[in-house]
ROLUM-765501 format. One record per residue (C-alpha): residue in one letter; y, z, x. Coordinates in Angstrom, 2 decimals. Each point is the difference from the previous one (the first is absolute). Layout:
REM ROLUM-765501
<"A",<Y,Z,X>>
...
END
This chain:
REM ROLUM-765501
<"X",<-5.90,8.63,-24.93>>
<"X",<-2.49,-2.77,0.47>>
<"X",<0.47,-3.00,2.62>>
<"X",<0.95,-2.80,-2.88>>
<"X",<2.67,2.31,-1.62>>
<"X",<1.30,0.90,3.65>>
<"X",<0.24,-3.98,0.55>>
<"X",<1.67,-0.28,-3.25>>
<"X",<2.71,2.57,1.02>>
<"X",<0.40,-1.34,3.11>>
<"X",<0.58,-3.61,-1.26>>
<"X",<3.14,1.37,-2.47>>
<"X",<1.06,2.47,3.39>>
<"X",<3.08,-1.44,1.55>>
<"X",<-1.52,0.59,3.16>>
<"X",<2.60,-1.86,2.90>>
<"X",<2.97,1.94,-1.92>>
<"X",<-2.50,3.36,-0.05>>
<"X",<-0.85,-0.16,3.78>>
<"X",<3.75,-0.66,1.09>>
<"X",<0.94,3.15,-2.06>>
<"X",<-2.57,1.91,1.73>>
<"X",<0.82,-1.23,3.26>>
<"X",<3.66,0.94,-0.49>>
<"X",<-0.82,3.36,-1.01>>
<"X",<-1.92,1.09,2.93>>
<"X",<2.32,-1.47,2.25>>
<"X",<2.72,2.06,-1.45>>
<"X",<1.16,3.19,1.79>>
<"X",<-0.37,3.20,-1.68>>
<"X",<0.36,3.79,0.48>>
<"X",<-2.42,0.83,2.20>>
<"X",<-1.86,2.70,-2.68>>
<"X",<-0.30,-3.06,-2.48>>
<"X",<-1.56,-2.37,1.96>>
<"X",<-1.89,2.43,2.21>>
<"X",<-1.62,1.15,-3.31>>
<"X",<-0.99,-3.58,-1.06>>
<"X",<-1.64,-0.85,3.29>>
<"X",<-2.04,3.27,-0.34>>
<"X",<-0.81,-0.91,-3.16>>
<"X",<-0.96,-3.40,0.89>>
<"X",<-1.86,1.37,2.96>>
<"X",<-2.38,2.49,-2.63>>
<"X",<-0.31,-2.67,-2.57>>
<"X",<-1.43,-2.72,2.51>>
<"X",<-1.44,2.51,2.17>>
<"X",<1.74,-0.98,3.21>>
<"X",<-0.86,1.10,3.53>>
<"X",<3.50,1.61,1.29>>
<"X",<-1.74,1.25,3.33>>
<"X",<-0.11,-3.90,0.99>>
<"X",<3.67,-0.58,-1.06>>
<"X",<2.22,-0.70,3.17>>
<"X",<2.14,2.45,-1.35>>
<"X",<0.46,3.24,-2.63>>
<"X",<1.23,-0.78,-3.96>>
<"X",<3.45,1.08,1.42>>
<"X",<0.53,-2.74,2.85>>
<"X",<0.03,-2.71,-2.82>>
<"X",<3.36,-0.37,-1.85>>
<"X",<-1.17,-1.99,-2.83>>
<"X",<-3.27,-0.66,-1.56>>
<"X",<-0.21,-3.63,1.41>>
<"X",<0.08,1.74,3.56>>
<"X",<-2.89,2.29,-0.93>>
<"X",<-1.80,-2.95,-1.77>>
<"X",<0.37,-1.99,3.16>>
<"X",<-0.62,2.74,2.60>>
<"X",<-1.87,-0.71,3.34>>
<"X",<-2.96,2.33,1.23>>
<"X",<0.13,2.21,2.46>>
<"X",<-0.49,-2.00,3.88>>
<"X",<-3.55,-0.50,0.98>>
<"X",<-1.25,0.88,-3.63>>
<"X",<-1.58,-3.76,-0.10>>
<"X",<-1.71,-0.71,3.40>>
<"X",<-0.16,-3.83,0.14>>
<"X",<-3.65,-1.65,1.07>>
<"X",<0.92,-1.73,2.99>>
<"X",<-2.98,-1.89,0.39>>
<"X",<1.21,-3.84,0.94>>
<"X",<-2.45,-1.31,-2.75>>
<"X",<0.70,2.56,-2.98>>
<"X",<2.05,-0.68,-2.93>>
<"X",<1.30,3.00,-1.26>>
<"X",<1.55,1.02,-3.07>>
<"X",<3.66,-0.53,-0.72>>
<"X",<0.35,2.72,-2.91>>
<"X",<-1.02,3.19,-0.73>>
<"X",<-1.87,-0.58,-3.73>>
<"X",<-3.27,-1.37,-1.19>>
<"X",<-1.74,-3.57,-0.06>>
<"X",<0.28,-1.65,-3.90>>
<"X",<-2.16,-3.11,0.93>>
<"X",<-0.74,-1.86,3.31>>
<"X",<-1.67,-3.22,1.17>>
<"X",<0.33,-3.46,0.92>>
<"X",<2.18,-2.34,-1.75>>
<"X",<-2.54,-2.74,-0.85>>
<"X",<2.04,-3.16,-0.59>>
<"X",<3.01,1.96,0.14>>
<"X",<-0.82,2.57,-2.75>>
<"X",<-0.21,3.85,0.08>>
<"X",<-1.26,2.11,-2.52>>
<"X",<2.79,2.55,-2.15>>
<"X",<-2.74,1.43,-1.87>>
<"X",<-3.10,-0.93,-1.85>>
<"X",<0.92,-3.11,-1.90>>
<"X",<3.10,-0.46,1.24>>
<"X",<0.93,-2.50,3.01>>
<"X",<3.01,-0.70,1.85>>
<"X",<0.76,-2.44,2.72>>
<"X",<1.64,0.34,3.74>>
<"X",<2.51,-3.06,-1.09>>
<"X",<1.27,2.10,-3.18>>
<"X",<-0.11,2.98,1.87>>
<"X",<2.20,-1.16,2.54>>
<"X",<2.07,-2.36,-1.98>>
<"X",<-0.57,-2.99,2.57>>
<"X",<-2.77,-2.05,0.60>>
<"X",<0.84,-1.02,3.49>>
<"X",<0.36,3.40,0.95>>
<"X",<-3.08,1.22,-1.94>>
<"X",<-2.86,-2.79,1.57>>
<"X",<-0.60,1.83,3.02>>
<"X",<-1.17,2.79,-2.05>>
<"X",<-2.77,-1.99,-2.11>>
<"X",<-3.32,1.36,0.85>>
<"X",<1.40,3.01,2.13>>
<"X",<-0.34,3.90,-0.47>>
<"X",<1.83,1.69,-2.33>>
<"X",<0.62,3.43,-1.40>>
<"X",<2.07,1.98,-2.70>>
<"X",<1.04,3.37,0.76>>
<"X",<1.54,2.33,-2.58>>
<"X",<2.66,2.53,0.76>>
<"X",<-0.28,2.98,-2.52>>
<"X",<3.19,1.87,-0.73>>
<"X",<-1.30,2.68,2.50>>
<"X",<-0.25,-2.09,3.18>>
<"X",<2.17,-0.86,2.95>>
<"X",<2.03,-3.33,-1.36>>
<"X",<0.68,-1.48,3.27>>
<"X",<-1.89,-3.44,1.22>>
<"X",<-0.94,-0.93,3.00>>
<"X",<-1.70,-2.66,2.56>>
<"X",<-4.06,-0.24,-0.10>>
<"X",<0.18,-1.75,3.34>>
<"X",<2.43,-0.17,2.79>>
<"X",<2.06,-3.64,0.34>>
<"X",<3.26,-1.36,-1.05>>
<"X",<2.14,-0.17,-3.65>>
<"X",<0.12,-3.49,-0.44>>
<"X",<1.93,-0.03,-3.48>>
<"X",<-0.08,1.81,-3.46>>
<"X",<0.29,-1.71,-3.57>>
<"X",<1.62,2.32,-3.13>>
<"X",<-0.96,-1.27,-2.98>>
<"X",<1.36,1.74,-2.95>>
<"X",<-1.95,0.95,-3.32>>
<"X",<-1.16,2.28,-2.41>>
<"X",<-0.53,3.50,-0.01>>
<"X",<-3.35,0.72,-1.42>>
<"X",<-1.86,2.81,1.06>>
<"X",<-2.74,-0.24,2.49>>
<"X",<-2.18,2.94,-1.41>>
<"X",<-3.73,-0.72,-1.00>>
<"X",<0.82,-0.56,-3.49>>
<"X",<2.51,-2.85,0.83>>
<"X",<-2.32,-1.28,3.31>>
<"X",<-3.10,-0.63,-2.82>>
<"X",<2.29,-1.57,-2.88>>
<"X",<2.96,-2.13,1.30>>
<"X",<-0.86,-3.29,1.28>>
<"X",<1.57,-0.66,3.38>>
<"X",<1.68,3.20,0.21>>
<"X",<1.04,-0.18,3.91>>
<"X",<0.52,-3.63,-0.87>>
<"X",<3.05,0.90,-2.04>>
<"X",<1.33,3.38,0.87>>
<"X",<2.74,0.01,3.02>>
<"X",<-1.36,-0.83,3.19>>
<"X",<1.48,0.52,3.87>>
<"X",<-2.54,-1.97,2.43>>
<"X",<0.31,1.07,3.86>>
<"X",<-1.94,-3.03,2.02>>
<"X",<-1.23,0.75,3.37>>
<"X",<-1.72,-1.58,3.24>>
<"X",<-2.67,2.26,0.85>>
<"X",<-3.09,-0.24,2.50>>
<"X",<-1.69,-0.98,-3.30>>
<"X",<2.05,-2.98,-0.75>>
<"X",<2.10,0.11,-2.71>>
<"X",<0.72,3.16,-2.58>>
<"X",<2.07,0.64,-3.20>>
<"X",<0.36,3.36,-1.04>>
<"X",<1.19,-0.17,-4.16>>
<"X",<1.83,2.93,-1.07>>
<"X",<-0.07,-0.11,-3.74>>
<"X",<2.52,1.72,-2.11>>
<"X",<-0.83,1.90,-3.56>>
<"X",<1.58,2.05,-2.53>>
<"X",<2.63,2.53,1.34>>
<"X",<-0.33,-1.53,3.63>>
<"X",<3.55,-0.82,0.11>>
<"X",<0.23,-1.68,3.51>>
<"X",<-2.05,-1.07,2.79>>
<"X",<1.73,0.57,3.44>>
<"X",<-1.13,-1.69,3.01>>
<"X",<-0.27,1.37,3.60>>
<"X",<1.18,-2.63,2.05>>
<"X",<2.95,-1.63,-1.85>>
<"X",<3.03,0.47,-2.86>>
<"X",<-2.58,-0.79,-2.28>>
<"X",<-0.10,1.82,-3.23>>
<"X",<-1.32,-0.85,-3.66>>
<"X",<1.05,-0.04,-3.34>>
<"X",<3.59,-0.03,0.61>>
<"X",<0.78,-2.91,-1.95>>
<"X",<-0.16,-2.67,2.78>>
<"X",<-2.23,-3.20,-0.63>>
<"X",<-3.20,-0.42,1.93>>
<"X",<0.02,-0.81,3.66>>
<"X",<-2.32,-1.66,2.48>>
<"X",<0.93,0.80,3.83>>
<"X",<-1.95,-0.69,3.31>>
<"X",<1.52,1.41,3.43>>
<"X",<1.05,-2.50,2.55>>
<"X",<-1.31,2.62,2.07>>
<"X",<-3.10,2.28,-1.04>>
<"X",<0.73,3.82,-0.32>>
<"X",<-2.77,2.23,2.09>>
<"X",<-1.99,2.48,-1.80>>
<"X",<-2.57,2.45,1.25>>
<"X",<-3.05,0.96,-2.08>>
<"X",<0.83,2.08,-2.51>>
<"X",<3.58,-0.61,0.44>>
<"X",<2.27,0.71,-2.99>>
<"X",<0.53,-3.36,-2.24>>
<"X",<1.80,2.04,-3.09>>
<"X",<-0.20,2.29,-2.88>>
<"X",<-0.04,0.17,-3.73>>
<"X",<2.42,2.01,-1.94>>
<"X",<-2.49,1.43,-2.22>>
<"X",<-3.54,-1.14,0.31>>
<"X",<-1.95,-3.41,-0.02>>
<"X",<-3.07,-2.63,1.54>>
<"X",<-0.19,-1.61,3.25>>
<"X",<-1.97,-3.19,0.22>>
<"X",<-1.48,-0.76,3.57>>
<"X",<-0.54,-4.01,0.81>>
<"X",<-1.92,-1.30,2.87>>
<"X",<-0.89,-3.45,1.06>>
<"X",<-3.79,-0.76,-0.56>>
<"X",<-2.71,1.31,2.48>>
<"X",<2.82,1.50,2.08>>
<"X",<-1.10,3.75,-1.64>>
<"X",<-2.98,1.47,-1.43>>
<"X",<0.40,3.33,-2.01>>
<"X",<-2.04,3.54,0.73>>
<"X",<-2.94,0.09,-2.28>>
<"X",<1.67,3.15,-1.18>>
<"X",<3.41,-1.21,-1.32>>
<"X",<-1.16,-0.58,-3.99>>
<"X",<1.91,0.81,-3.16>>
<"X",<1.56,3.48,0.02>>
<"X",<-0.59,0.59,3.70>>
<"X",<2.95,2.57,1.16>>
<"X",<1.66,-1.44,3.13>>
<"X",<2.62,1.48,2.19>>
<"X",<2.45,-1.60,2.44>>
<"X",<-1.14,-1.36,3.14>>
<"X",<-4.14,0.52,-0.69>>
<"X",<-2.49,-2.78,0.51>>
<"X",<-0.14,-1.87,-2.59>>
<"X",<-1.46,-3.22,1.45>>
<"X",<-0.31,-2.17,2.74>>
<"X",<1.10,-3.01,1.62>>
<"X",<-3.11,-2.87,-0.26>>
END
C-alpha cells in the first residue's frame, strides 16, 4: 500500500475506538498458552530481544505486562557525568535541532510549533529557541520513559487528542501530527533549566501511564494541567512513565542550555542512559 492510500485508510479508520479495543484486549487475562503464544509471535515478528527482558514469557500474565516489561537490572548503565544529558528511552532519532522562533521540524516540508505541541503558549514560551529532539519507539523497543537529567518534577499536562499512527508514512504526510495526537507532558526543573518530556500517543497506544502520580490517559477523562506545590525529586534516568503499546517522545529544553552531540542525527539509534548531549 502506498503512502497516499495508507493515509486515506487512516482518515477513515476509527482510531480512538480501535486503540481502546486493542488496549482492552492486551490487558485481559487469558489461558497461559494463549497469551504466551501471542507474546512469542509478537517477539518473533518484531525481533524483540528477550535476553534483555527482566523476566521470561512465563512471568507475564497479560500481553500488556509483556509489552511494558522492564529491563534486567544494570543492563542500561547511566552516564553519570554532571553535564551529560542522557537518552530517556530506547529508540531512534526522528528529528533533532533547535526550535528557532519556537518551531520544530516534523519531516521535510512540515513544521509545528512548541505552542501547539504543549497546548499552552505560556508553558511553551521558555522553550522557544531551545534544543529539541523527537525519539521514535518501535514495537520491538523497551517502552518505559525516563528523565534525561536529574531534577524535580514540577507538574504535568494531559492533552486529549487523536490517535494517528506515528510511523514514517504519517510523520511525512500528516500536518502537525504530534500536536493533534493525545499527549502527556511531564515538566521538569533540572540543572539545565526547564525541560519538557512530551509522550505522544498513537494508533493502538491505548494508554500512557505516569510513574510519579496516578495519571492514566485515554480513560474518558478531560484534559488536565497540574502543578505540584512540592516538586517531586527524580534522578537521572529515573522512570517517568510508560506506553501501553509504542509511540514517540519529544524532549524540549530552554535556549542555550543544552547542546546535542554531533552524532545525534536522524535515524541514530539511542539507548536509555547513554549520552546524547551536554549542558552548555
